[in-house]
N, C-alpha and C positions, 0 to 999 in steps of 0.2 A: 405368183402371189403379188397383190398390189404393194407398192413401195411402203405404205404406212400401215400395213396389216400387222397385228400382234397375235395372229392366230396361233394357238398352241403355246404362247409365252405365259410366264408367271410373273406378276408384278406386285411389289410391296410399296405402298405409299404411306410414309409417315405424315402425321398431321392431316389425315385423309378424311376426316369427318365433316369438314366444312370448307368454305372458301375455295382457294386455288387447289388444295389437295383433293377435295371432293370432286371438283370439275375434272381433274386429271383422272381420278379413279373411274368416273363415268365414261370418259372418252376412251380410256384403255379397254374397258369392258366392251364398249361398242365396237372396238377394233379387234376384238376376239381374245383378249387376254383374260386369264384367271387372276382375280385381284384380291389382295388382302390389305387392310389398312390398320394403322394404330392411331390412337388419339390420347389426349390427356384431359380428363375431367369433362368430357363431352359425350356422355352416354346417350343423351337424347339425339344428338346429331348423328352418332354412329347408327343408332337404331333406325332413325328416319332414312338414312342413306341405304341401310340394309333392306328396309321395306321397299324402297324405290327400286333397288336391284331385283328383289323378289317379284315385284309386279311386272318387271320386264322379262321374267323368266331366267334371271341370272342369280348367282350366289355371291355373297360378299362376306369374307371372314373379317371380324373386327376384334381388336384387343386394346385395352388401355395400357399405355406405357409412357413413362417420363424418360425421354430419350437422353436426358442429362445424367441418368442413374445407370451405372454400369451393370448392376445386377439385373435391373429391369430389362435392359437391352439384351443381355444374355438370355433371359427368359423369353423375350420376343423372338430371338433367333431360333430357339428350340420350338416354340409354338408355330412359327412360320414353316419350319421343316415338316411339321405334322399336318397342318391344315392346308398348306399350299404346295409344299415341296421346295426344292432349291430355287430361289427366284432368279429369273433371267434379267429382271429390270428392278432397279431400286430408285425411288424418287424420295429424296430427303426434303420434305416440305414442312415438317414440324418446326414451329417457330413462335416466338412471343414478341410483342411490341411493348412500347412504354410511352407514357405521357412525356411531352417535352419537359426537360429539366436541365437547367444550367449545369455544366460539367462539375463545377465546384460543389453542387448539391447532391451529386450522385454518390450513393453509399457503396461501400465495398460489396455488401450483400446484393445490391441491385446490379452492380457490374458483373459479379460472379454468376448470378442467375441468368442474365442476358447472354453472356458468352457460353454459359453452361448448356442452355437449350439450343441456341442458334449456331454455335460453332462446335462445342464439345459433342453435342448430340449428333451432328453430321459425322464427326470422327468416329464415335462409338458405333453407330449403326453401320456405317460403311465398313469399319474394321471387322464387323461381325460377318459380313457377306462378301467382301472383296476377294479374300483368298479362294473361296469356292468358285467364284466366277473365273478367276485366273486358272484354276485347276481344270475347269470345264472348257476353258478357252472360248467363253462367250459371256458378255454382260453389257448392260447399258445402265450407267449411273447418271442421274440428273439431279443436280443440287440447286435448290431454290435460294438465290441470293436476293439482291435488291439493287436498283439503279443508284441508290444512295451510297453503295460501296464505291462508286466512282465520283459522285459529286458532293458527298457529305451533306450534312444538315445541322443547323444549330439546335442544341438541346437534345440531340440523339446520338451522342458520342458512343455510348456502349453498343447501341444497335448497329450503327455504321461500322464500328470496329469489327463486330462479329460477322457482318455480311461481307466485309472486305476480306476477312479470314476465309470465308467460304469460297470466295473467288480464287484466292491463293491456293487453297487446298485442292480445288478443282483442277487448276492448271498443273500443279505439281504431280498429283496422282495420275493425271492423264498420261504422263510419260511412262509410268509403271504399268498401266493397264493396256495401252494400245498394242504393244507387241504380242499380247495374249487375246486380242480381239475383245477387250473390255474397254469400251469407250466411255470416258468420263467427261461430262459437259455440265453446263449450268444455264440457268435462266435468271435474269436480273430484271424483274418486272418494275414498271413505274407504279404510280398510285392506282390500286385496284380496289374496287368496292367490296371490302371484306370487313369482318369485325375488327381486325387490327387497325385498319384505316379509319373506320367510323368511330373509333374511340376518341379521336381528336375532337376539339371543340368545333362548333358550327362555324365560328368565325375563321378558324384555321382552314377548315374544309372549303369554305367559299373562296378564301384567298388562293389556296392551292389549285382549285379548279380553274380559277381565272388565269393562272399562269400557263396552263397547258395549251399548246397549239391546237389540240383537238377539241378543247373546250369541255371536256368531261373526264370522269374517271373511267378506268378500264373495268371490264367484267371478268370474273374468273374463267368463263368460257372462252375468252379471248386469249388467255394465257395457255390453256390446256393444249391447243394444237401444236405449240412450240415443243411441249414435252413429248407429244406423240411423234413429232419429227425426230427428235433426238433419241427416243426410245426404240424406234423401229429398226428392223434388221438392216434394210438397205438404205433407207432415208438417213439414218444416223451413222452409217458406216464410215464416212469420211470426215465427220466432225470429231475433233480431238482437242480437248482443253479449251473449248469455246464457251463463252457465256453470252447467250443471245438475250437481247433486251427489248421486249415489247413494252414501250413506256409512254406512248402518246406524245412523244417529243419532249418529255420532261428533262432529259439530259441536255437539251439545247437551252433550257431556261437559265 
C-alpha cells in the first residue's frame, strides 16, 4: 500500500465544512478514507461539500455540532458510530477567530468562548474517541493549532492562549497514545486564506502579507497534505507529539 494511502480507514474531521477542514476532508477521501465531518452554523458549506463529494462518486456524512458543548459532542460520537463506524483518524479542526482587541477590552464571555471552542472542544472530541482508539490499538489524531501559539500576537491573547493549549495537549496526550499505536500530532499553520483570516481589516491583511517571506497567504490545499502525512498508517507511524508548521516563513518574522 502507498505510504500515504488511507484505503479502508474512517476519518472524522471537525470544522470540516470549509477552509482547512474541508481541504483535509477532500484529500482524505481522495486517499481512500470514508469521511464524516461536523460543522457549526454552516449548513450551506456542508451541503456544498457533500454535493462535491457526490459528484465525484463519494459519500460524505455531515452533522452540526458545537464542539464546546459536552452533550452535543456525546451526540456526535453516537452519530459517528452509526454513520461511519469507529474512526481510525480524528482531525480536530473546528475553531473560531476574533477581531484584534486589546487584552484589557476582552470580556470574560469572549475569553470563555474562544477557549471553549478552540481548546475545550479539542478536549471533548478527543476524549470521546481516544479510549476506543487505545482499545483497538490504532489511531491517528491531528490537532490544528496555529503558529501564533509560538510567536504570539498583539490583540489576540485569547486565541493565542487557546492554540498554545492545543500544542500542550497534543504533546502530553502523545505519551499516552503512542504505546497503543495511537499517534497524536498537530499542525500549526501560518496565515491561510480562510474566512477566519479574511475577517481582519484590509490594512491588516496587506501588512501581514508584506511580512511573509513567500509574499502571499497560504491556501487550505497547502495545509491538507501535512494532515495526510500525519494521518497515514506508515507515513505517520514515527511522528509522536510533533506539531508541524507550514507557515510561509511567518515564524521567522
